[in-house]
C-alpha positions, 0 to 999 in steps of 0.5 A: 758824610751825607745822612743818606749815605750812613745806612749804606756805609753801615750795611757795607761795613757789616757785610765786610765783617760778616764775610771777612772781606775788605771794602772801599768805603771812604771813611775819611769823609766822616766829619764827627765822632757823633756821626761815626758812632751812629754809623757804628751802631747801625752797622752793629744792628745790620750785623745781627749779633747780640751785644756781649759787652764793649771793647776799648781801643787806644787806652795806652799811649803806645797803642794810640801812637800805633793806630793813629788815634788821639784818644780811646774809642769803643765798640760793642762786642758781638757775641760771635766775637767773644771767644772763651778759651780759644786756642787758635784763631784765623786772622781775617783780611785787614788784621792790624795786630793783637793786644794783651788786655784785661776783660772785666765782667760786670756783676751789676748794672753800672752806674746805678741811678745817681751813683758816682762813676769812679774807680771805687764804684767800678770795682764794686760793680765788677764781678771778675777780671780775666786775661785776654788777647784782643784782635784788632783790624780794619774792614777797608782796603785803604787805611784811614788814620784818625778817630772817626774812621776807626770808630765807624769801623767797629772801633777796629775791634775784630775779636776778644779771646778770653782766658780762664777764670783766675783764682782770687785776686784783689782788684787793688793789686791790679795795676801792679801786674806785669804782663809779658808776651811771647812769640814762639816762646821768645819774650817780645814785650813786657809792660805793667797793667798801669799802662792802661789809663794808670789802672785797668779799672779806669777803662771801666770808668771811662767807658761808663762815662762815655755810655752815660753821655749817650743815655746808656749804661753797662748791664749785668754780665756785660764784659769790658775789654780794656784795650792794650797794656802792651804795644800792638803786636803785628801777627801773621798766620802760623805764629804762636802768641802767649801772654803771662798775666802773673796772678791772673794766669796765662793764655795762648793762641795760634794764628792761622 
């Protein structure tokens, strides 16, 4: 994609997200991850909302297969798209589906200068972990498969719906949690938290490395949505989705 088209592409993506509209951008012309993340960053600026943290998509093999990704990708979470305790959500055009995930809140910047980026240091930097439902979708009418179109299109992120703060939980036990999802109270899918990169904390490690490579770091109070620990669930208006995260509690949402 020619450089002079990047700003226009980002502006149209931001307008489409702000107004819940679909557009006809040829995102398949994007030639590199670097170009795609540049477009995403410019679109986030054009959106005009402060960053509340980051959402990762494609951290499980099942979700990558569904979304046509070869690897995980990430995007900023605008403050307006982080919903705590929401019981209903209006699905915008272009919705792909819902994913059950974990949301970490950072206790401190990560990594500190000279700090190793690994699971132990990530656990030390995390304040809390909540259950969440992530809504993913596209802003384009035409479906472009592949990493670069998805990265540019806000990393396919639409919204993150967080559950309540849980009671005390040892992060060492996180990978063993079993998540069960229900549509209209009927069990749809179950999976272990370990399906997210073998341990959801590894998603924080992966993101910290990606940001560090771009001269950035996670900040205190940033949230990190880990990506799906179950398959991406196709949802429609009128459906009721509930998810049981065991010791982390339950959350539910009605889609309108």
